[in-house]
C-alpha positions in Angstrom: 41.6 86.3 94.3 40.0 87.9 96.5 37.7 89.9 94.5 33.6 89.6 95.1 33.3 88.8 91.6 33.4 84.7 91.3 34.2 82.5 88.0 32.6 78.6 88.1 33.7 75.2 87.5 32.6 71.7 86.7 34.4 68.6 86.9 36.2 66.3 89.0 38.4 67.5 91.9 39.0 70.4 93.8 38.4 73.9 92.6 39.7 77.6 93.2 37.2 80.2 94.1 37.4 81.4 89.9 36.9 78.3 88.9 40.0 76.2 87.9 39.9 72.9 88.4 43.3 71.7 90.4 43.7 68.5 88.8 43.3 69.7 85.3 46.0 72.4 86.0 48.1 69.8 87.6 48.5 68.1 84.4 48.9 71.0 81.8 53.0 71.9 81.4 54.5 75.5 81.3 54.0 77.0 77.9 57.2 78.4 77.3 56.8 81.6 80.3 60.4 80.3 81.9 62.1 81.3 78.9 60.3 84.8 79.0 61.4 85.2 82.2 64.9 83.4 81.8 65.3 86.8 78.9 65.0 89.2 81.5 65.7 87.9 85.2 69.4 87.0 85.6 69.9 83.7 86.6 69.6 82.7 90.7 67.4 85.2 91.0 64.1 85.9 93.7 61.0 85.9 92.0 58.0 86.2 93.3 55.1 84.3 91.3 51.7 85.7 91.7 48.5 83.4 91.2 51.3 80.2 90.9 48.4 77.7 91.0 50.0 74.1 91.4 53.3 74.8 89.6 53.0 74.8 86.3 55.7 77.8 85.8 57.1 77.2 89.1 59.0 74.3 88.5 60.2 75.5 85.4 61.5 78.3 87.0 62.9 76.3 89.8 64.7 74.0 87.6 66.3 77.0 85.7 67.9 77.7 89.6 65.5 80.7 90.6 64.4 81.0 94.1 60.7 81.3 93.5 57.9 82.5 96.1 54.9 80.9 94.8 51.3 82.7 95.9 48.3 80.9 95.4 44.6 81.6 97.5 43.9 78.1 97.4 45.6 75.6 99.5 44.9 72.6 97.2 46.8 74.0 94.5 50.0 75.3 96.4 50.4 71.4 97.7 51.7 70.2 94.2 54.4 72.5 94.3 58.1 71.4 95.1 60.9 73.1 95.5 59.8 76.7 96.2 58.2 78.5 99.4 54.5 78.8 99.2 52.6 81.5 100.6 48.4 81.0 101.0 46.9 84.3 100.5 45.4 86.6 98.1 47.1 88.7 95.9 45.8 91.6 96.3 46.2 92.0 99.6 49.8 90.2 99.7 52.2 92.2 101.9 55.7 90.0 102.7 57.4 92.9 103.4 60.5 92.1 101.4 61.4 92.7 98.0 62.0 90.4 94.7 64.3 90.7 91.7 61.2 89.9 89.2 57.4 89.8 90.2 55.9 87.2 87.7 51.8 88.2 86.9 50.9 85.7 84.2 47.9 83.4 83.5 46.4 87.0 81.7 45.3 88.0 85.9 45.6 91.4 84.3 42.5 90.8 82.5 40.3 90.4 85.2 36.9 92.4 84.5 37.3 94.9 87.1 39.5 97.6 87.2 39.8 97.6 91.2 41.0 94.3 91.4 43.4 95.2 88.5 44.9 98.1 90.4 45.5 95.8 93.7 47.3 93.1 91.3 49.5 95.7 90.0 50.0 97.3 93.8 51.0 94.1 94.5 53.6 93.6 91.9 55.2 97.1 92.8 54.9 96.6 96.8 57.2 94.0 96.3 59.7 94.6 93.0 63.2 95.6 94.1 64.6 99.0 92.5 65.4 98.7 89.4 64.0 94.7 89.5 61.5 93.4 86.8 57.6 92.8 86.9 56.5 90.5 84.0 53.3 90.3 82.7 50.9 87.9 80.7 47.7 89.7 78.9 45.4 87.9 76.5 46.1 88.8 73.0 43.9 92.3 71.9 44.2 91.5 68.1 42.4 88.2 68.6 40.5 89.1 71.5 36.7 90.7 70.0 37.5 87.7 67.3 37.4 84.8 70.1 34.9 82.2 68.9 33.6 78.6 69.5 35.2 75.5 68.4 38.6 74.4 69.1 40.9 75.9 71.5 44.1 73.5 71.5 45.4 70.7 72.3 48.3 69.9 75.4 49.6 67.1 77.5 46.6 65.1 75.4 44.2 67.5 76.8 41.6 69.1 74.2 40.5 73.0 74.6 37.0 73.6 73.4 35.3 76.8 73.7 31.8 76.3 74.0 30.4 79.8 73.8 31.7 83.3 73.6 29.7 86.7 73.9 30.9 89.7 73.8 29.9 92.8 75.7 31.6 95.7 74.9 35.6 95.3 76.3 34.1 92.3 78.0 34.1 88.8 76.5 31.8 85.9 78.7 33.6 82.4 78.1 33.0 79.1 78.7 36.0 76.7 77.8 35.4 73.0 78.2 39.1 70.7 78.9 38.5 67.2 78.0 41.5 64.5 79.1 41.0 60.7 78.2 39.5 60.1 81.4 38.1 63.4 82.7 36.3 66.6 81.1 36.4 70.1 82.9 34.9 73.4 82.0 35.1 76.8 83.5 33.0 80.0 82.8 34.6 83.1 83.4 34.6 87.2 82.2 37.8 88.8 80.7 38.6 92.2 79.8 40.6 93.7 77.1 43.4 95.4 77.7 45.3 97.3 75.1 48.2 98.7 74.8 47.5 102.4 76.0 45.5 101.1 79.1 48.1 98.9 79.9 50.8 101.9 80.1 47.7 103.8 82.0 47.2 100.9 84.3 51.0 100.8 85.0 51.1 104.1 85.3 48.8 104.4 88.0 50.4 101.8 90.2 53.9 103.4 89.6 55.1 101.4 87.2 56.5 102.2 83.9 56.4 100.0 80.5 59.6 99.4 79.5 58.8 97.0 76.5 57.2 94.0 75.3 58.5 90.9 75.1 57.1 88.8 72.5 56.0 89.7 69.0 52.3 89.0 69.8 52.6 91.7 72.6 51.3 89.1 75.4 54.4 89.7 77.9 54.7 92.9 79.1 58.3 94.5 81.4 57.6 96.8 83.6 59.8 98.6 86.1 59.7 100.7 88.8 59.2 104.2 87.6 
C-alpha cells in the first residue's frame, strides 16, 4: 500500500513495502478464501482482487472460472500470477474507470493502523463495485485480537509460523512473526488495529457502503454492498 507507514521484513528474496517476503507468500496455499467468495459471487463473475500478492487466492478464483483483475504494488509479487489480468498500483489511489461484480479486500488489510489509509481502501472498493455488487472484506478476529501472545501460530505447506513478540497498545498490536521452512526463514514486523463490529459498520458507511452480513461464524469475513 502507498501509506507512509512502513512495516519491515527479513529473509531471502525480494520484500514488499509492507515487509512481506515474495518467496514466502509464493509458497503459501489459499485458505478457503475462494469458497467464501463462491458462496456470494455467481460463477463466471468479475472480481477485483486488491492486494493479490503472488496469486495465492487469485489462482483459486481463476480455477473456479472467475475473471480476476489482480492488483498489487509489488511487481515481484505480480510476476507469479497466471491466468488473470494484473495491475501494478497502490490500492488507495487505484481508479480503473470500470466496475466489477465483486471487490475482494482480503489479507486483513482493513486492520491497517491508520484511519486515513483504511478510508482510502474502502473508497477504492466503493469506486469499483457495480450497483448491486458485493464487497468482501477480511478482518482479524476481534474476539482473539487482544489475547494474541507469543508462541506457535500454525503450520501450512510445510511452513511453521511463530509469533516472536507481541506488544498491545490500546487498539493497536505490534507483532513480529517468524515463518520457517526447511530451507529458509523469514520475519515480518507489523502493526494492526482492532476493528470491531461497530467500527467496521461506521467506516463502511463513511465510504458509501452498507454492512449486509457476516459470512462466517467467527465474523472474520464481512459482506458489504453499495449504500
